[in-house]
N, CA, C and O atoms as a GROMACS GRO file, in nm:
protein
  416
    1MET      N    1  -1.520   0.340   0.621
    1MET     CA    2  -1.532   0.226   0.533
    1MET      C    3  -1.392   0.183   0.489
    1MET      O    4  -1.310   0.266   0.451
    2ASN      N    5  -1.366   0.054   0.495
    2ASN     CA    6  -1.237   0.002   0.453
    2ASN      C    7  -1.242  -0.043   0.307
    2ASN      O    8  -1.341  -0.099   0.261
    3ILE      N    9  -1.133  -0.016   0.237
    3ILE     CA   10  -1.115  -0.061   0.100
    3ILE      C   11  -0.978  -0.128   0.091
    3ILE      O   12  -0.897  -0.117   0.183
    4ARG      N   13  -0.954  -0.196  -0.019
    4ARG     CA   14  -0.824  -0.258  -0.041
    4ARG      C   15  -0.756  -0.184  -0.156
    4ARG      O   16  -0.812  -0.170  -0.265
    5VAL      N   17  -0.636  -0.136  -0.130
    5VAL     CA   18  -0.562  -0.049  -0.222
    5VAL      C   19  -0.448  -0.128  -0.286
    5VAL      O   20  -0.375  -0.199  -0.217
    6PRO      N   21  -0.432  -0.115  -0.418
    6PRO     CA   22  -0.324  -0.187  -0.486
    6PRO      C   23  -0.185  -0.140  -0.442
    6PRO      O   24  -0.160  -0.020  -0.429
    7ILE      N   25  -0.097  -0.237  -0.420
    7ILE     CA   26   0.043  -0.209  -0.388
    7ILE      C   27   0.132  -0.298  -0.475
    7ILE      O   28   0.085  -0.393  -0.537
    8THR      N   29   0.259  -0.264  -0.476
    8THR     CA   30   0.360  -0.347  -0.541
    8THR      C   31   0.469  -0.376  -0.439
    8THR      O   32   0.534  -0.285  -0.388
    9ILE      N   33   0.490  -0.503  -0.411
    9ILE     CA   34   0.599  -0.546  -0.323
    9ILE      C   35   0.722  -0.563  -0.412
    9ILE      O   36   0.720  -0.642  -0.506
   10ASP      N   37   0.827  -0.487  -0.383
   10ASP     CA   38   0.942  -0.492  -0.474
   10ASP      C   39   1.066  -0.557  -0.414
   10ASP      O   40   1.174  -0.552  -0.474
   11GLY      N   41   1.053  -0.620  -0.297
   11GLY     CA   42   1.166  -0.695  -0.244
   11GLY      C   43   1.166  -0.699  -0.093
   11GLY      O   44   1.082  -0.637  -0.027
   12PHE      N   45   1.261  -0.774  -0.039
   12PHE     CA   46   1.276  -0.786   0.106
   12PHE      C   47   1.371  -0.680   0.157
   12PHE      O   48   1.476  -0.654   0.097
   13ALA      N   49   1.335  -0.618   0.269
   13ALA     CA   50   1.424  -0.525   0.337
   13ALA      C   51   1.506  -0.600   0.441
   13ALA      O   52   1.622  -0.567   0.467
   14ASP      N   53   1.444  -0.704   0.500
   14ASP     CA   54   1.512  -0.784   0.602
   14ASP      C   55   1.446  -0.921   0.606
   14ASP      O   56   1.328  -0.932   0.640
   15GLU      N   57   1.519  -1.023   0.573
   15GLU     CA   58   1.464  -1.158   0.579
   15GLU      C   59   1.520  -1.236   0.698
   15GLU      O   60   1.491  -1.355   0.713
   16THR      N   61   1.600  -1.169   0.781
   16THR     CA   62   1.660  -1.239   0.895
   16THR      C   63   1.564  -1.250   1.012
   16THR      O   64   1.582  -1.336   1.098
   17THR      N   65   1.462  -1.164   1.016
   17THR     CA   66   1.362  -1.172   1.122
   17THR      C   67   1.240  -1.246   1.069
   17THR      O   68   1.215  -1.247   0.948
   18PHE      N   69   1.164  -1.306   1.159
   18PHE     CA   70   1.042  -1.374   1.116
   18PHE      C   71   0.925  -1.282   1.141
   18PHE      O   72   0.915  -1.228   1.251
   19PRO      N   73   0.836  -1.260   1.047
   19PRO     CA   74   0.820  -1.327   0.918
   19PRO      C   75   0.894  -1.257   0.804
   19PRO      O   76   0.871  -1.290   0.687
   20GLY      N   77   0.979  -1.164   0.834
   20GLY     CA   78   1.048  -1.088   0.731
   20GLY      C   79   0.988  -0.950   0.715
   20GLY      O   80   0.874  -0.925   0.757
   21VAL      N   81   1.063  -0.861   0.653
   21VAL     CA   82   1.021  -0.723   0.630
   21VAL      C   83   1.037  -0.695   0.482
   21VAL      O   84   1.142  -0.722   0.424
   22VAL      N   85   0.932  -0.639   0.421
   22VAL     CA   86   0.935  -0.612   0.277
   22VAL      C   87   0.929  -0.464   0.247
   22VAL      O   88   0.874  -0.384   0.323
   23ASN      N   89   0.987  -0.429   0.132
   23ASN     CA   90   0.970  -0.296   0.073
   23ASN      C   91   0.850  -0.304  -0.020
   23ASN      O   92   0.835  -0.401  -0.094
   24PHE      N   93   0.764  -0.203  -0.016
   24PHE     CA   94   0.654  -0.198  -0.111
   24PHE      C   95   0.614  -0.053  -0.133
   24PHE      O   96   0.656   0.037  -0.059
   25TYR      N   97   0.534  -0.031  -0.235
   25TYR     CA   98   0.487   0.105  -0.263
   25TYR      C   99   0.345   0.102  -0.316
   25TYR      O  100   0.297   0.001  -0.369
   26LEU      N  101   0.280   0.217  -0.301
   26LEU     CA  102   0.155   0.242  -0.370
   26LEU      C  103   0.176   0.369  -0.451
   26LEU      O  104   0.267   0.447  -0.423
   27LYS      N  105   0.092   0.389  -0.550
   27LYS     CA  106   0.103   0.509  -0.632
   27LYS      C  107  -0.009   0.606  -0.596
   27LYS      O  108  -0.125   0.568  -0.583
   28ASP      N  109   0.029   0.734  -0.581
   28ASP     CA  110  -0.072   0.834  -0.553
   28ASP      C  111  -0.139   0.877  -0.684
   28ASP      O  112  -0.108   0.825  -0.790
   29TYR      N  113  -0.231   0.972  -0.675
   29TYR     CA  114  -0.310   1.015  -0.790
   29TYR      C  115  -0.224   1.070  -0.904
   29TYR      O  116  -0.265   1.067  -1.020
   30ALA      N  117  -0.106   1.121  -0.872
   30ALA     CA  118  -0.018   1.178  -0.974
   30ALA      C  119   0.082   1.076  -1.027
   30ALA      O  120   0.168   1.110  -1.109
   31GLY      N  121   0.073   0.951  -0.980
   31GLY     CA  122   0.163   0.847  -1.026
   31GLY      C  123   0.293   0.838  -0.949
   31GLY      O  124   0.381   0.760  -0.985
   32ARG      N  125   0.307   0.917  -0.842
   32ARG     CA  126   0.428   0.911  -0.759
   32ARG      C  127   0.425   0.786  -0.672
   32ARG      O  128   0.320   0.747  -0.621
   33LYS      N  129   0.540   0.724  -0.657
   33LYS     CA  130   0.551   0.606  -0.570
   33LYS      C  131   0.569   0.652  -0.426
   33LYS      O  132   0.654   0.735  -0.395
   34ILE      N  133   0.486   0.595  -0.337
   34ILE     CA  134   0.497   0.620  -0.194
   34ILE      C  135   0.554   0.493  -0.133
   34ILE      O  136   0.492   0.387  -0.143
   35HIS      N  137   0.670   0.503  -0.071
   35HIS     CA  138   0.744   0.385  -0.026
   35HIS      C  139   0.715   0.351   0.120
   35HIS      O  140   0.703   0.438   0.206
   36PHE      N  141   0.705   0.221   0.145
   36PHE     CA  142   0.677   0.165   0.276
   36PHE      C  143   0.773   0.051   0.304
   36PHE      O  144   0.827  -0.010   0.212
   37VAL      N  145   0.795   0.024   0.432
   37VAL     CA  146   0.870  -0.094   0.478
   37VAL      C  147   0.792  -0.149   0.596
   37VAL      O  148   0.769  -0.078   0.694
   38ASN      N  149   0.750  -0.276   0.587
   38ASN     CA  150   0.669  -0.331   0.694
   38ASN      C  151   0.683  -0.483   0.699
   38ASN      O  152   0.736  -0.546   0.607
   39ASN      N  153   0.633  -0.541   0.808
   39ASN     CA  154   0.636  -0.686   0.823
   39ASN      C  155   0.556  -0.753   0.713
   39ASN      O  156   0.448  -0.707   0.676
   40THR      N  157   0.609  -0.861   0.662
   40THR     CA  158   0.544  -0.936   0.555
   40THR      C  159   0.402  -0.975   0.592
   40THR      O  160   0.311  -0.964   0.510
   41SER      N  161   0.382  -1.021   0.716
   41SER     CA  162   0.250  -1.070   0.757
   41SER      C  163   0.145  -0.960   0.761
   41SER      O  164   0.026  -0.990   0.753
   42ILE      N  165   0.186  -0.835   0.774
   42ILE     CA  166   0.091  -0.723   0.773
   42ILE      C  167   0.059  -0.683   0.630
   42ILE      O  168  -0.054  -0.642   0.600
   43VAL      N  169   0.156  -0.694   0.542
   43VAL     CA  170   0.143  -0.646   0.404
   43VAL      C  171   0.070  -0.744   0.313
   43VAL      O  172  -0.007  -0.703   0.227
   44THR      N  173   0.094  -0.873   0.331
   44THR     CA  174   0.038  -0.971   0.239
   44THR      C  175   0.002  -1.101   0.310
   44THR      O  176   0.062  -1.136   0.412
   45LYS      N  177  -0.094  -1.172   0.255
   45LYS     CA  178  -0.128  -1.306   0.304
   45LYS      C  179  -0.050  -1.412   0.226
   45LYS      O  180  -0.057  -1.530   0.259
   46LEU      N  181   0.022  -1.368   0.124
   46LEU     CA  182   0.103  -1.461   0.044
   46LEU      C  183   0.222  -1.510   0.126
   46LEU      O  184   0.276  -1.436   0.208
   47ASN      N  185   0.261  -1.631   0.104
   47ASN     CA  186   0.377  -1.689   0.170
   47ASN      C  187   0.498  -1.662   0.080
   47ASN      O  188   0.533  -1.745  -0.004
   48ILE      N  189   0.562  -1.547   0.098
   48ILE     CA  190   0.673  -1.509   0.011
   48ILE      C  191   0.805  -1.513   0.086
   48ILE      O  192   0.809  -1.506   0.209
   49SER      N  193   0.911  -1.524   0.010
   49SER     CA  194   1.046  -1.519   0.066
   49SER      C  195   1.133  -1.438  -0.029
   49SER      O  196   1.089  -1.399  -0.137
   50ALA      N  197   1.255  -1.414   0.012
   50ALA     CA  198   1.348  -1.339  -0.072
   50ALA      C  199   1.377  -1.411  -0.203
   50ALA      O  200   1.424  -1.350  -0.299
   51ALA      N  201   1.350  -1.543  -0.208
   51ALA     CA  202   1.374  -1.621  -0.330
   51ALA      C  203   1.265  -1.599  -0.436
   51ALA      O  204   1.283  -1.640  -0.551
   52HIS      N  205   1.155  -1.536  -0.399
   52HIS     CA  206   1.048  -1.512  -0.496
   52HIS      C  207   1.091  -1.412  -0.603
   52HIS      O  208   1.184  -1.334  -0.584
   53SER      N  209   1.023  -1.417  -0.714
   53SER     CA  210   1.046  -1.322  -0.822
   53SER      C  211   0.964  -1.195  -0.793
   53SER      O  212   0.842  -1.202  -0.775
   54PHE      N  213   1.029  -1.083  -0.788
   54PHE     CA  214   0.964  -0.955  -0.761
   54PHE      C  215   0.962  -0.872  -0.888
   54PHE      O  216   1.049  -0.891  -0.973
   55PRO      N  217   0.868  -0.782  -0.905
   55PRO     CA  218   0.768  -0.734  -0.810
   55PRO      C  219   0.647  -0.826  -0.800
   55PRO      O  220   0.619  -0.907  -0.888
   56ILE      N  221   0.575  -0.811  -0.686
   56ILE     CA  222   0.452  -0.886  -0.661
   56ILE      C  223   0.340  -0.786  -0.637
   56ILE      O  224   0.353  -0.698  -0.552
   57LYS      N  225   0.232  -0.799  -0.709
   57LYS     CA  226   0.115  -0.712  -0.691
   57LYS      C  227   0.028  -0.770  -0.580
   57LYS      O  228   0.010  -0.891  -0.570
   58ASP      N  229  -0.026  -0.682  -0.495
   58ASP     CA  230  -0.116  -0.725  -0.388
   58ASP      C  231  -0.204  -0.606  -0.350
   58ASP      O  232  -0.201  -0.502  -0.414
   59LEU      N  233  -0.280  -0.624  -0.244
   59LEU     CA  234  -0.371  -0.520  -0.194
   59LEU      C  235  -0.351  -0.508  -0.043
   59LEU      O  236  -0.330  -0.608   0.025
   60ILE      N  237  -0.359  -0.384   0.008
   60ILE     CA  238  -0.358  -0.364   0.153
   60ILE      C  239  -0.489  -0.298   0.194
   60ILE      O  240  -0.545  -0.219   0.119
   61PRO      N  241  -0.538  -0.332   0.315
   61PRO     CA  242  -0.659  -0.266   0.362
   61PRO      C  243  -0.627  -0.124   0.410
   61PRO      O  244  -0.527  -0.100   0.477
   62CYS      N  245  -0.715  -0.032   0.374
   62CYS     CA  246  -0.703   0.108   0.416
   62CYS      C  247  -0.841   0.162   0.448
   62CYS      O  248  -0.942   0.109   0.401
   63GLU      N  249  -0.843   0.265   0.528
   63GLU     CA  250  -0.968   0.335   0.556
   63GLU      C  251  -0.991   0.440   0.447
   63GLU      O  252  -0.902   0.521   0.420
   64MET      N  253  -1.109   0.438   0.386
   64MET     CA  254  -1.143   0.542   0.289
   64MET      C  255  -1.198   0.661   0.367
   64MET      O  256  -1.299   0.648   0.437
   65ILE      N  257  -1.133   0.776   0.355
   65ILE     CA  258  -1.176   0.896   0.426
   65ILE      C  259  -1.282   0.970   0.347
   65ILE      O  260  -1.386   1.008   0.402
   66ARG      N  261  -1.255   0.992   0.217
   66ARG     CA  262  -1.352   1.062   0.132
   66ARG      C  263  -1.319   1.039  -0.014
   66ARG      O  264  -1.209   0.997  -0.048
   67THR      N  265  -1.414   1.067  -0.100
   67THR     CA  266  -1.395   1.061  -0.244
   67THR      C  267  -1.449   1.189  -0.306
   67THR      O  268  -1.538   1.253  -0.250
   68TRP      N  269  -1.394   1.227  -0.421
   68TRP     CA  270  -1.440   1.342  -0.496
   68TRP      C  271  -1.382   1.336  -0.636
   68TRP      O  272  -1.297   1.252  -0.665
   69LYS      N  273  -1.428   1.426  -0.722
   69LYS     CA  274  -1.373   1.437  -0.857
   69LYS      C  275  -1.298   1.569  -0.868
   69LYS      O  276  -1.344   1.673  -0.821
   70ASP      N  277  -1.180   1.562  -0.930
   70ASP     CA  278  -1.103   1.684  -0.950
   70ASP      C  279  -1.156   1.760  -1.072
   70ASP      O  280  -1.257   1.722  -1.130
   71GLU      N  281  -1.087   1.866  -1.108
   71GLU     CA  282  -1.134   1.952  -1.219
   71GLU      C  283  -1.131   1.880  -1.354
   71GLU      O  284  -1.197   1.925  -1.448
   72THR      N  285  -1.057   1.770  -1.365
   72THR     CA  286  -1.055   1.693  -1.490
   72THR      C  287  -1.153   1.576  -1.485
   72THR      O  288  -1.157   1.494  -1.577
   73ARG      N  289  -1.231   1.568  -1.378
   73ARG     CA  290  -1.332   1.464  -1.355
   73ARG      C  291  -1.270   1.330  -1.313
   73ARG      O  292  -1.339   1.227  -1.314
   74MET      N  293  -1.141   1.331  -1.276
   74MET     CA  294  -1.078   1.209  -1.223
   74MET      C  295  -1.133   1.187  -1.082
   74MET      O  296  -1.135   1.280  -1.001
   75LYS      N  297  -1.176   1.065  -1.052
   75LYS     CA  298  -1.226   1.034  -0.919
   75LYS      C  299  -1.108   1.006  -0.828
   75LYS      O  300  -1.025   0.919  -0.857
   76LEU      N  301  -1.100   1.080  -0.718
   76LEU     CA  302  -0.991   1.068  -0.622
   76LEU      C  303  -1.043   1.011  -0.491
   76LEU      O  304  -1.159   1.029  -0.455
   77VAL      N  305  -0.954   0.943  -0.421
   77VAL     CA  306  -0.989   0.882  -0.294
   77VAL      C  307  -0.880   0.919  -0.193
   77VAL      O  308  -0.762   0.898  -0.219
   78GLU      N  309  -0.921   0.973  -0.080
   78GLU     CA  310  -0.828   0.998   0.029
   78GLU      C  311  -0.833   0.876   0.121
   78GLU      O  312  -0.939   0.838   0.169
   79VAL      N  313  -0.716   0.816   0.145
   79VAL     CA  314  -0.710   0.694   0.225
   79VAL      C  315  -0.617   0.713   0.344
   79VAL      O  316  -0.526   0.795   0.343
   80ASN      N  317  -0.644   0.633   0.448
   80ASN     CA  318  -0.561   0.628   0.568
   80ASN      C  319  -0.505   0.488   0.577
   80ASN      O  320  -0.579   0.392   0.602
   81THR      N  321  -0.374   0.474   0.558
   81THR     CA  322  -0.310   0.342   0.565
   81THR      C  323  -0.288   0.296   0.709
   81THR      O  324  -0.255   0.180   0.732
   82ASN      N  325  -0.306   0.386   0.805
   82ASN     CA  326  -0.288   0.350   0.946
   82ASN      C  327  -0.403   0.263   0.996
   82ASN      O  328  -0.385   0.183   1.088
   83ALA      N  329  -0.519   0.278   0.936
   83ALA     CA  330  -0.636   0.198   0.975
   83ALA      C  331  -0.666   0.100   0.863
   83ALA      O  332  -0.673   0.142   0.748
   84PRO      N  333  -0.682  -0.024   0.889
   84PRO     CA  334  -0.688  -0.089   1.020
   84PRO      C  335  -0.558  -0.156   1.063
   84PRO      O  336  -0.555  -0.215   1.171
   85CYS      N  337  -0.450  -0.150   0.984
   85CYS     CA  338  -0.331  -0.233   1.011
   85CYS      C  339  -0.208  -0.156   1.060
   85CYS      O  340  -0.104  -0.218   1.082
   86GLY      N  341  -0.217  -0.026   1.078
   86GLY     CA  342  -0.103   0.048   1.132
   86GLY      C  343   0.013   0.064   1.035
   86GLY      O  344   0.128   0.060   1.077
   87ILE      N  345  -0.017   0.082   0.908
   87ILE     CA  346   0.088   0.094   0.805
   87ILE      C  347   0.120   0.242   0.781
   87ILE      O  348   0.031   0.323   0.756
   88GLN      N  349   0.251   0.276   0.790
   88GLN     CA  350   0.300   0.412   0.765
   88GLN      C  351   0.405   0.407   0.656
   88GLN      O  352   0.477   0.308   0.642
   89ASP      N  353   0.415   0.517   0.577
   89ASP     CA  354   0.521   0.520   0.477
   89ASP      C  355   0.655   0.543   0.548
   89ASP      O  356   0.659   0.557   0.670
   90ILE      N  357   0.763   0.546   0.472
   90ILE     CA  358   0.896   0.556   0.533
   90ILE      C  359   0.919   0.690   0.604
   90ILE      O  360   1.014   0.704   0.681
   91ASN      N  361   0.831   0.788   0.580
   91ASN     CA  362   0.840   0.917   0.648
   91ASN      C  363   0.740   0.930   0.762
   91ASN      O  364   0.732   1.036   0.825
   92GLY      N  365   0.663   0.824   0.790
   92GLY     CA  366   0.565   0.828   0.898
   92GLY      C  367   0.427   0.878   0.856
   92GLY      O  368   0.339   0.893   0.940
   93ASN      N  369   0.408   0.903   0.727
   93ASN     CA  370   0.278   0.951   0.678
   93ASN      C  371   0.179   0.836   0.662
   93ASN      O  372   0.218   0.723   0.634
   94THR      N  373   0.050   0.867   0.681
   94THR     CA  374  -0.053   0.764   0.669
   94THR      C  375  -0.172   0.807   0.583
   94THR      O  376  -0.256   0.724   0.551
   95ILE      N  377  -0.179   0.935   0.546
   95ILE     CA  378  -0.292   0.986   0.467
   95ILE      C  379  -0.242   1.017   0.326
   95ILE      O  380  -0.145   1.091   0.308
   96PHE      N  381  -0.311   0.959   0.225
   96PHE     CA  382  -0.269   0.976   0.086
   96PHE      C  383  -0.390   0.993  -0.003
   96PHE      O  384  -0.500   0.948   0.029
   97ILE      N  385  -0.368   1.058  -0.116
   97ILE     CA  386  -0.473   1.073  -0.216
   97ILE      C  387  -0.433   0.990  -0.337
   97ILE      O  388  -0.325   1.008  -0.395
   98ILE      N  389  -0.521   0.898  -0.374
   98ILE     CA  390  -0.496   0.809  -0.486
   98ILE      C  391  -0.611   0.822  -0.585
   98ILE      O  392  -0.720   0.867  -0.548
   99SER      N  393  -0.587   0.782  -0.709
   99SER     CA  394  -0.698   0.779  -0.806
   99SER      C  395  -0.775   0.651  -0.786
   99SER      O  396  -0.719   0.547  -0.750
  100GLU      N  397  -0.905   0.661  -0.808
  100GLU     CA  398  -0.987   0.542  -0.787
  100GLU      C  399  -0.958   0.438  -0.893
  100GLU      O  400  -0.955   0.467  -1.012
  101LYS      N  401  -0.937   0.319  -0.847
  101LYS     CA  402  -0.916   0.202  -0.932
  101LYS      C  403  -1.021   0.101  -0.889
  101LYS      O  404  -1.097   0.127  -0.796
  102PRO      N  405  -1.026  -0.013  -0.953
  102PRO     CA  406  -1.120  -0.114  -0.903
  102PRO      C  407  -1.075  -0.169  -0.767
  102PRO      O  408  -0.996  -0.263  -0.761
  103PHE      N  409  -1.124  -0.110  -0.660
  103PHE     CA  410  -1.092  -0.156  -0.526
  103PHE      C  411  -1.181  -0.274  -0.492
  103PHE      O  412  -1.290  -0.289  -0.547
  104THR      N  413  -1.133  -0.358  -0.400
  104THR     CA  414  -1.215  -0.470  -0.353
  104THR      C  415  -1.233  -0.458  -0.204
  104THR      O  416  -1.299  -0.542  -0.143
   0.00000   0.00000   0.00000
């Protein structure tokens, strides 16, 4: 099942190529920022440029692998950012555990 996970686009990594490459992050269940760099057209449907005011909140599609509650009853979601759009963090990782938020 695919869900949309909140991200924050915090700037351009490269605007010399079309459609540009942006830096963005998502937060895991512990509040740590997981950093990504990817083509603008994969990350957002917004028409953004380096001239925009950052940060920009958006959502990326991810595969939901499983959900559960931890010992504090926080609902956690294991997601795969590689499906369906092939998104990897800067270290090549694609599986993350995030806290459940209002996903769409």
